[in-house]
C-alpha positions as CSV (number, residue, x, y, z in Angstrom):
1,M,17.9,9.0,-30.4
2,R,14.9,11.1,-31.8
3,S,13.8,8.1,-33.5
4,S,14.1,5.8,-30.5
5,L,11.4,8.4,-28.4
6,Y,9.0,8.5,-31.2
7,R,7.1,5.9,-33.0
8,R,5.3,6.1,-36.4
9,R,2.1,6.4,-37.1
10,G,1.1,6.3,-40.9
11,S,3.3,7.9,-42.7
12,D,6.9,9.0,-42.1
13,S,5.9,12.4,-41.9
14,E,3.3,11.3,-38.7
15,R,5.1,10.7,-35.5
16,E,3.9,10.5,-32.2
17,P,5.8,10.9,-29.1
18,L,6.4,7.4,-27.3
19,L,5.5,8.7,-23.7
20,A,2.9,11.1,-24.8
21,A,4.4,13.9,-23.2
22,I,3.9,11.5,-20.0
23,P,1.4,13.6,-18.2
24,A,-1.5,12.0,-18.5
25,A,-2.6,8.9,-17.0
26,G,-6.3,7.9,-17.6
27,L,-8.4,6.0,-15.6
28,G,-7.9,2.3,-15.8
29,H,-11.5,0.7,-16.5
30,N,-11.7,-0.6,-19.9
31,F,-15.4,-2.2,-19.9
32,R,-15.7,-4.1,-22.9
33,D,-16.8,-7.9,-22.3
34,E,-14.1,-9.2,-24.4
35,R,-11.3,-7.2,-22.7
36,P,-8.7,-9.7,-22.1
37,E,-7.7,-11.0,-18.7
38,G,-4.4,-9.5,-19.1
39,N,-1.3,-11.1,-16.3
40,G,-0.2,-7.6,-15.7
41,T,3.3,-7.5,-15.8
42,M,5.6,-6.9,-18.5
43,A,7.4,-9.4,-20.6
44,D,7.4,-12.1,-17.3
45,M,3.7,-11.7,-17.3
46,G,2.6,-12.0,-20.9
47,V,3.5,-8.1,-21.6
48,S,5.5,-7.8,-24.2
49,Q,7.9,-4.7,-25.2
50,A,5.7,-3.9,-27.8
51,E,2.8,-4.1,-26.1
52,L,3.9,-1.9,-23.5
53,V,4.3,1.1,-26.6
54,E,2.8,0.5,-28.9
55,P,-1.3,0.2,-28.4
56,R,-2.9,-3.4,-30.1
57,G,-6.7,-2.9,-30.4
58,N,-8.1,-1.9,-27.6
59,N,-5.4,-2.8,-25.3
60,G,-4.3,0.5,-25.0
61,R,-0.4,1.5,-24.1
62,K,1.0,-0.1,-20.9
63,L,4.2,1.8,-20.2
64,P,2.9,5.0,-19.4
65,Q,0.5,3.6,-16.7
66,Y,3.2,2.2,-15.5
67,L,5.4,5.4,-15.0
68,A,2.2,6.8,-13.5
69,A,2.0,4.3,-10.9
70,L,5.4,4.7,-10.1
71,A,5.5,8.2,-9.8
72,A,2.6,8.3,-7.4
73,T,3.8,5.8,-5.3
74,L,7.2,7.7,-4.5
75,G,5.2,8.8,-2.2
76,A,4.9,5.2,-0.5
77,L,8.9,5.7,-0.5
78,A,8.6,8.6,1.7
79,A,6.2,6.7,4.1
80,G,7.7,3.6,3.9
81,S,10.8,5.8,4.9
82,M,9.2,7.1,8.2
83,L,7.6,3.5,9.1
84,G,11.5,2.4,9.2
85,W,13.2,5.6,10.8
86,S,12.3,4.3,14.3
87,A,14.2,1.2,14.0
88,P,17.8,2.0,13.1
89,V,17.4,5.3,14.9
90,M,16.1,4.9,18.6
91,V,19.0,2.6,19.3
92,K,21.3,5.1,18.7
93,L,19.1,8.1,20.8
94,T,18.4,6.1,23.6
95,D,22.0,5.4,24.1
96,P,23.6,7.4,26.9
97,N,26.7,8.5,24.7
98,S,24.5,9.5,21.9
99,T,25.4,12.4,20.3
100,D,23.1,12.7,17.2
101,Y,21.0,15.4,19.2
102,D,22.4,18.0,22.0
103,F,19.5,16.1,24.5
104,P,19.0,13.0,26.1
105,V,15.7,10.5,25.3
106,T,14.7,8.4,27.4
107,K,13.0,4.8,26.8
108,G,9.7,6.0,27.7
109,Q,10.0,9.5,25.3
110,G,11.7,6.9,22.2
111,D,8.2,5.3,22.4
112,W,6.3,8.1,21.7
113,I,8.6,9.1,19.1
114,S,8.3,5.8,17.4
115,S,4.4,5.4,17.8
116,V,3.3,8.3,17.4
117,I,3.6,8.7,13.7
118,N,-0.1,6.0,13.9
119,L,-1.5,8.7,15.8
120,G,-1.1,11.6,13.0
121,A,-1.8,9.2,10.4
122,A,-5.1,7.6,11.7
123,F,-6.5,11.5,12.0
124,I,-6.0,12.4,8.6
125,C,-7.1,9.5,7.1
126,F,-10.9,10.7,6.3
127,P,-10.9,14.2,6.2
128,I,-8.0,13.4,3.3
129,G,-10.9,11.5,1.6
130,L,-12.9,14.7,1.4
131,V,-10.3,17.0,0.4
132,M,-9.3,14.3,-2.5
133,D,-12.8,14.5,-3.6
134,A,-12.7,18.0,-3.7
135,I,-9.8,19.2,-5.4
136,G,-8.4,15.9,-7.1
137,R,-6.2,12.9,-6.4
138,K,-2.9,14.7,-7.9
139,K,-3.1,17.8,-5.9
140,T,-4.0,16.4,-2.8
141,M,-0.9,14.3,-3.0
142,L,1.2,17.7,-4.1
143,L,0.2,19.6,-1.5
144,L,1.3,16.8,0.7
145,V,5.1,17.6,-0.5
146,L,4.6,20.3,2.5
147,P,3.8,18.7,5.4
148,F,6.2,16.0,4.4
149,T,9.1,18.1,4.0
150,L,8.2,20.2,7.0
151,G,8.0,17.1,9.6
152,W,11.6,15.9,8.3
153,L,12.6,19.5,8.5
154,L,11.5,19.5,12.4
155,I,13.2,16.0,13.0
156,T,16.6,17.2,11.4
157,F,17.2,20.3,13.1
158,G,15.1,19.4,16.0
159,N,16.7,20.4,19.5
160,S,13.9,19.0,22.2
161,V,12.2,16.1,22.5
162,G,8.7,18.0,21.4
163,M,10.4,19.1,18.3
164,L,11.0,15.4,17.4
165,I,7.7,14.1,18.4
166,A,6.0,17.4,16.4
167,G,8.0,16.2,13.3
168,R,7.2,12.7,13.6
169,L,3.5,13.3,14.3
170,I,3.3,15.8,11.1
171,T,5.3,13.1,8.8
172,G,2.8,10.7,10.0
173,V,-0.1,13.0,8.8
174,A,1.6,13.3,5.3
175,G,2.4,9.4,5.2
176,G,-1.4,8.4,6.8
177,A,-2.8,10.2,3.8
178,F,-0.7,8.7,1.1
179,C,-1.7,5.6,2.1
180,V,-5.4,6.7,1.0
181,T,-4.4,9.1,-1.8
182,A,-1.6,7.0,-3.8
183,P,-3.7,3.4,-4.0
184,A,-7.2,5.6,-4.8
185,Y,-5.0,7.4,-7.8
186,T,-3.3,4.0,-8.6
187,S,-6.7,2.1,-9.0
188,E,-8.3,4.8,-11.0
189,I,-5.3,5.1,-13.5
190,A,-5.1,1.4,-14.3
191,Q,-6.7,-0.7,-16.7
192,D,-8.7,-3.9,-15.7
193,S,-5.7,-6.1,-16.7
194,I,-3.0,-4.6,-14.7
195,R,-4.7,-2.5,-12.2
196,G,-3.7,-5.3,-9.2
197,T,0.1,-5.1,-10.4
198,L,0.1,-1.4,-10.2
199,G,-1.9,-1.7,-7.1
200,S,0.2,-3.5,-5.3
201,Y,3.2,-1.3,-6.4
202,F,2.0,0.6,-3.0
203,Q,3.0,-2.1,-0.6
204,L,6.6,-2.2,-2.5
205,M,7.5,1.0,-2.4
206,I,6.7,1.2,1.3
207,T,9.0,-2.2,1.8
208,I,11.4,-0.3,-0.2
209,G,11.0,2.6,1.7
210,I,11.5,0.4,5.0
211,L,14.9,-1.4,3.4
212,F,16.4,2.3,2.8
213,A,15.8,3.4,6.2
214,Y,17.2,0.4,7.6
215,V,20.3,0.2,5.4
216,V,21.1,4.0,5.5
217,G,20.2,4.4,9.0
218,G,22.2,1.6,10.5
219,Y,25.3,2.7,9.1
220,A,24.7,6.9,8.2
221,S,25.2,9.5,10.7
222,V,21.3,10.9,12.0
223,F,21.7,13.9,10.5
224,V,22.7,12.7,6.8
225,F,19.9,9.9,7.5
226,N,17.3,12.6,8.2
227,I,18.4,15.0,5.3
228,L,17.9,11.9,2.9
229,C,14.7,11.4,4.1
230,T,13.7,14.8,3.1
231,C,14.9,14.6,-0.3
232,I,12.3,12.1,-1.0
233,P,9.1,13.7,-0.4
234,I,10.8,16.8,-2.8
235,I,11.9,14.3,-5.5
236,F,8.3,12.9,-5.6
237,G,7.0,16.3,-5.6
238,I,9.0,17.2,-8.6
239,V,8.5,13.9,-10.8
240,F,4.8,13.6,-9.9
241,F,3.9,17.5,-10.7
242,F,3.9,15.5,-14.6
243,M,1.7,13.0,-14.0
244,P,-2.3,13.6,-14.9
245,E,-5.0,13.7,-12.8
246,S,-7.3,10.8,-12.5
247,P,-9.7,10.6,-15.6
248,N,-12.2,9.1,-13.2
249,Y,-12.2,12.4,-11.2
250,L,-12.3,14.7,-14.4
251,V,-15.2,13.3,-15.5
252,V,-17.2,13.2,-12.0
253,K,-16.5,17.0,-12.2
254,G,-17.6,17.4,-15.7
255,K,-14.2,17.8,-17.3
256,N,-14.5,15.8,-19.8
257,D,-11.9,17.7,-22.6
258,E,-9.2,17.3,-20.1
259,A,-10.7,13.5,-19.5
260,R,-10.5,12.4,-23.1
261,E,-6.9,14.3,-23.3
262,A,-5.5,12.2,-20.6
263,L,-7.0,9.1,-21.9
264,I,-5.3,9.4,-25.1
265,R,-1.9,10.3,-23.6
266,L,-2.3,7.1,-21.5
267,R,-3.8,4.6,-23.9
268,G,-2.7,5.8,-27.1
269,S,-4.2,7.3,-30.4
270,A,-5.1,4.0,-31.7
271,Y,-7.2,3.0,-28.4
272,D,-10.8,3.5,-28.5
273,V,-10.9,6.3,-26.0
274,D,-14.5,7.7,-27.0
275,Y,-16.1,4.5,-25.5
276,E,-14.4,4.2,-22.2
277,L,-15.0,8.0,-21.8
278,N,-18.2,7.4,-22.5
279,N,-18.8,4.9,-20.1
280,L,-16.9,7.1,-17.5
281,K,-19.7,9.6,-18.3
282,S,-22.5,7.4,-18.0
283,R,-21.4,5.8,-14.5
284,A,-20.7,9.4,-13.2
285,E,-24.3,10.9,-14.9
286,E,-25.9,8.0,-13.0
287,N,-23.6,8.6,-9.9
288,E,-24.9,11.9,-10.2
289,R,-29.0,11.3,-10.4
290,N,-28.5,9.1,-7.6
291,K,-26.1,11.3,-5.5
292,V,-26.8,10.7,-1.6
293,S,-25.0,10.7,1.6
294,Y,-22.7,8.4,2.8
295,I,-24.7,7.2,5.0
296,S,-27.5,6.5,2.3
297,A,-24.9,5.4,-0.3
298,L,-23.7,2.5,2.3
299,K,-27.2,1.2,2.6
300,K,-27.0,-0.2,-1.0
301,K,-26.2,-4.0,-0.4
302,T,-23.1,-3.8,-2.4
303,A,-21.4,-0.6,-1.2
304,L,-21.9,-2.4,2.8
305,K,-20.8,-5.3,2.2
306,A,-17.9,-3.5,0.1
307,L,-16.8,-1.7,3.3
308,L,-17.8,-4.2,5.8
309,I,-14.7,-6.2,3.6
310,C,-12.4,-3.5,3.6
311,Y,-13.0,-3.2,7.1
312,A,-12.4,-6.7,7.8
313,L,-9.1,-6.8,6.0
314,M,-7.3,-4.0,7.9
315,V,-8.6,-5.8,11.3
316,F,-6.6,-9.0,10.2
317,Q,-3.4,-7.3,8.5
318,Q,-2.8,-5.7,12.3
319,L,-4.4,-8.4,14.7
320,S,-2.1,-10.5,12.5
321,G,0.8,-9.2,14.6
322,I,2.9,-8.3,12.0
323,N,4.4,-5.0,13.5
324,A,5.1,-7.4,16.7
325,V,7.3,-9.2,15.0
326,I,9.1,-6.7,13.1
327,F,9.6,-4.8,15.9
328,N,10.7,-7.8,17.7
329,T,12.9,-8.8,14.8
330,S,16.2,-8.8,16.7
331,Q,15.1,-10.5,19.9
332,I,13.4,-13.7,18.1
333,F,17.0,-13.3,16.3
334,S,18.9,-13.3,19.3
335,D,16.6,-16.0,21.1
336,A,17.1,-18.1,18.8
337,G,21.2,-18.6,19.3
338,A,22.0,-16.8,16.0
339,T,24.6,-14.4,16.1
340,I,23.6,-12.0,13.3
341,P,23.6,-8.4,15.0
342,P,20.6,-6.4,15.1
343,T,21.2,-4.0,12.3
344,I,22.4,-7.3,9.7
345,S,19.0,-9.4,10.8
346,T,16.6,-6.0,10.4
347,I,18.1,-5.7,6.8
348,I,17.9,-9.4,6.3
349,I,13.9,-8.9,6.8
350,G,13.7,-5.7,4.7
351,V,15.5,-7.4,1.6
352,I,13.1,-10.6,2.3
353,Q,9.9,-7.8,2.5
354,V,10.9,-6.3,-0.7
355,I,11.3,-9.3,-2.5
356,A,8.4,-10.8,-1.4
357,T,6.3,-7.5,-2.5
358,F,7.7,-7.5,-5.5
359,I,6.5,-11.5,-6.5
360,S,3.3,-10.3,-5.1
361,S,3.4,-7.8,-7.8
362,L,3.8,-10.2,-10.8
363,V,1.4,-12.6,-9.3
364,V,-1.2,-10.9,-8.1
365,D,-3.2,-10.2,-11.6
366,K,-2.3,-13.9,-12.8
367,L,-2.8,-15.5,-9.1
368,G,-5.8,-13.4,-8.1
369,R,-6.3,-11.4,-5.1
370,R,-8.1,-14.0,-3.4
371,I,-6.2,-17.1,-3.8
372,L,-3.0,-14.7,-2.3
373,L,-5.2,-13.5,0.6
374,L,-6.1,-17.1,1.6
375,L,-2.6,-18.8,1.3
376,S,-1.0,-15.4,3.0
377,A,-3.5,-16.3,6.2
378,L,-2.8,-19.8,6.0
379,V,0.7,-19.9,6.2
380,M,0.6,-16.8,8.8
381,C,-1.2,-18.7,11.0
382,V,1.2,-21.8,10.5
383,C,4.0,-19.8,11.3
384,S,2.5,-17.7,14.2
385,T,1.5,-20.9,15.7
386,A,5.0,-22.6,15.4
387,L,6.6,-19.2,16.9
388,G,4.2,-19.7,19.6
389,V,5.1,-23.1,20.2
390,Y,9.0,-22.3,20.4
391,F,8.7,-19.9,22.8
392,F,6.3,-21.8,25.0
393,L,8.8,-24.7,25.2
394,Q,11.2,-21.9,26.3
395,Q,9.3,-20.6,29.1
396,T,8.2,-23.9,30.4
397,H,11.7,-25.9,30.1
398,G,14.3,-22.9,29.9
399,S,16.6,-22.0,26.9
400,E,18.8,-24.8,27.5
401,A,16.5,-27.6,27.2
402,D,17.7,-30.5,24.8
403,I,13.9,-29.9,23.2
404,V,14.4,-26.1,23.0
405,Q,17.7,-26.5,21.7
406,A,16.7,-28.9,19.3
407,I,14.5,-26.3,17.4
408,T,16.5,-23.6,17.5
409,W,16.1,-23.0,13.8
410,L,12.2,-22.9,13.9
411,P,12.2,-19.1,14.7
412,L,14.4,-18.0,12.2
413,V,12.6,-20.4,9.4
414,S,9.2,-18.8,10.6
415,L,9.9,-15.4,10.9
416,S,11.6,-15.3,7.5
417,L,7.9,-17.6,6.2
418,F,6.2,-14.9,8.2
419,I,7.2,-11.9,6.4
420,I,6.8,-13.8,2.9
421,A,3.6,-14.8,3.3
422,F,2.6,-11.7,4.8
423,S,4.1,-9.3,1.5
424,L,2.6,-11.8,-0.7
425,G,-1.0,-11.1,0.7
426,F,-2.1,-8.9,3.4
427,G,0.9,-6.5,3.4
428,P,-0.2,-4.9,-0.5
429,I,-4.0,-6.4,-1.0
430,P,-6.1,-5.0,1.9
431,W,-5.3,-1.6,0.5
432,M,-6.1,-2.4,-3.1
433,M,-9.5,-3.4,-2.3
434,A,-11.3,-0.1,-1.6
435,G,-10.5,0.7,-5.2
436,D,-11.3,-2.7,-6.4
437,L,-14.6,-2.9,-4.6
438,C,-15.7,0.6,-3.7
439,Q,-18.0,3.3,-6.6
440,I,-16.9,6.3,-7.0
441,D,-19.5,7.6,-4.4
442,I,-17.9,5.5,-1.4
443,K,-14.4,5.3,-2.1
444,A,-13.0,7.9,-0.6
445,F,-14.8,7.3,2.5
446,V,-14.3,3.7,2.3
447,G,-10.5,4.2,1.8
448,S,-10.0,7.1,4.6
449,T,-12.1,5.4,7.3
450,A,-10.4,2.0,6.4
451,G,-7.0,3.7,6.6
452,T,-8.2,5.1,10.0
453,L,-8.9,1.8,11.5
454,N,-5.5,0.1,10.2
455,W,-3.5,3.2,11.8
456,L,-5.3,3.2,14.9
457,L,-4.9,-0.8,15.4
458,S,-1.2,-0.4,14.8
459,F,-0.9,1.9,17.3
460,T,-2.6,-0.3,19.8
461,V,-0.6,-3.5,18.5
462,T,2.7,-1.9,19.1
463,S,2.2,0.0,22.0
464,T,0.5,-2.6,24.4
465,F,2.1,-5.9,22.6
466,N,5.5,-5.6,25.4
467,S,2.6,-5.6,28.1
468,L,0.8,-8.5,26.9
469,N,4.1,-10.5,26.8
470,A,4.7,-10.0,30.2
471,A,1.3,-10.6,31.3
472,I,0.4,-13.8,29.1
473,G,3.6,-14.9,27.9
474,S,5.2,-14.5,24.2
475,G,3.8,-18.4,23.4
476,Q,0.1,-17.4,24.3
477,V,0.4,-13.8,21.8
478,F,1.5,-15.7,18.6
479,W,-0.8,-18.2,19.0
480,M,-3.4,-15.8,19.9
481,F,-2.4,-13.7,16.1
482,A,-2.5,-17.4,14.9
483,G,-6.4,-18.0,15.9
484,I,-7.1,-14.7,14.6
485,M,-5.3,-15.3,10.9
486,L,-7.3,-18.7,11.0
487,I,-10.6,-16.8,11.3
488,G,-9.2,-14.6,9.0
489,F,-8.7,-17.7,6.2
490,V,-12.6,-18.9,6.9
491,F,-13.5,-15.0,6.3
492,I,-11.8,-14.6,3.1
493,F,-13.0,-18.1,1.7
494,F,-16.8,-17.3,2.4
495,V,-16.9,-13.8,2.2
496,I,-14.4,-12.3,-0.6
497,P,-15.2,-12.6,-4.0
498,E,-12.2,-12.3,-6.9
499,T,-11.9,-9.0,-8.4
500,K,-8.9,-10.0,-11.0
501,G,-9.3,-8.4,-14.4
502,K,-12.9,-7.4,-13.5
503,S,-14.4,-4.4,-14.5
504,V,-16.8,-2.4,-12.1
505,D,-20.2,-3.6,-13.0
506,E,-18.9,-7.3,-12.6
507,I,-17.2,-6.6,-9.8
508,Q,-20.7,-4.9,-8.3
509,V,-22.7,-8.2,-9.6
510,L,-20.0,-10.2,-7.5
511,L,-21.5,-8.5,-4.5
512,G,-25.1,-9.1,-4.7
513,G,-25.9,-6.1,-7.1
514,E,-27.0,-5.2,-10.7
515,P,-25.0,-4.6,-13.7
516,Q,-25.7,-1.0,-14.6
517,Q,-27.9,-1.0,-17.5
518,R,-30.0,-3.7,-15.9
519,A,-30.4,-1.4,-13.0
520,E,-31.4,1.6,-15.5
521,E,-33.6,-0.2,-17.5
522,K,-35.8,-0.8,-14.3
523,K,-35.6,2.8,-13.7
């Protein structure tokens, strides 16, 4: 048993822990020009079991990076359960015969209980970026365990609608904060060759959390469901406690010895840690010399372009109508003449999301971000158009018309393909692009403000969809979503660069900047 946890170095007497005590996941940028274009996903994607646990040249070990990323994204699992909570629970709470709480919940109150998390998340996204830069990624995420747990306790033991809303608001704050901190942390601990794969774990864990909520919330009592949701952030805190701080952050704070130790434990002792550490120090020193306010930093062409791309992706993600589709899954199944109960239909969609997002994690570092975004936008555009056609024909000819009855399969197929396309591209990739495109001096600002924009748009779409439906009709609404995704396709094609396997310097060149060395020579 002992031999399975240790690997030999030069002699039988020299043995190094396989996970090097796990604690230290390092930054993730191997800046060598000869860096291999890794495919990023264990054996299926060209990373053998030996490569996961044994350093090979300057590639470094991959397993500790996978473990650190998974530990960080347990926070996303907690956020996913928060997002999925309302789907199974609100049906029960708004039932006049419900005994889950000792007080009634009206439909209007239920809408607030469901959507207030968006406001909490939007509120915290910017300040959490400042906190993350001040005390570090790890400490920030560990501190989030407290509000997450408090929020779930208020939801579990609340004795009024006000306490439920307060609990949801607080969990929204914690969940929104994780949407900023976890992608930033994961981006900084991953080597270039697997950065996209590890970045997609965030959205994967979100979808697993949503599926967990659909399954457990649909069949367990609300009290039991709430208790289980309370346990998730606590488990995250215990596991993530043993993970390292980002070496990138440590170098910025001048803690070079700690950063070196983290890189050794992450990459392995045979990895050229000093080369990577020197690159980090050089970049940190340059950023310190050129340190300016966020406003001044964003005046740089590359920084402004990165910011606009990140903002645009968030706009297209939310205005694609994804939440409108998810929240109306049961109605779409019903309109299609399906006999599937609402609980089962939501679980089916949850399973589709998880599978498609997992597939995305397998191919994002092989196919690249750009091609997946293009494919996602195109398929979502076609599916929204098809849904619009179905609802328009239903509206103008009636549900019993022959032309409508002939295409009752269309909503089911369109909905499934829409979810798959979203999960492959526009679900995970917008969240990881801030980590890919932005340098350290603006990464927290861009990630934070982009997150705020995302949550505000989510609140807007979910709170206006029903009234918009009533005003112009479902068909026209879905055609509007299709038009937005068509614009998104054009934007991606002409504006967004491919960042797969690229170092920070290479990405800055793609954005129209100059490599660090050339920029320094001009000074």
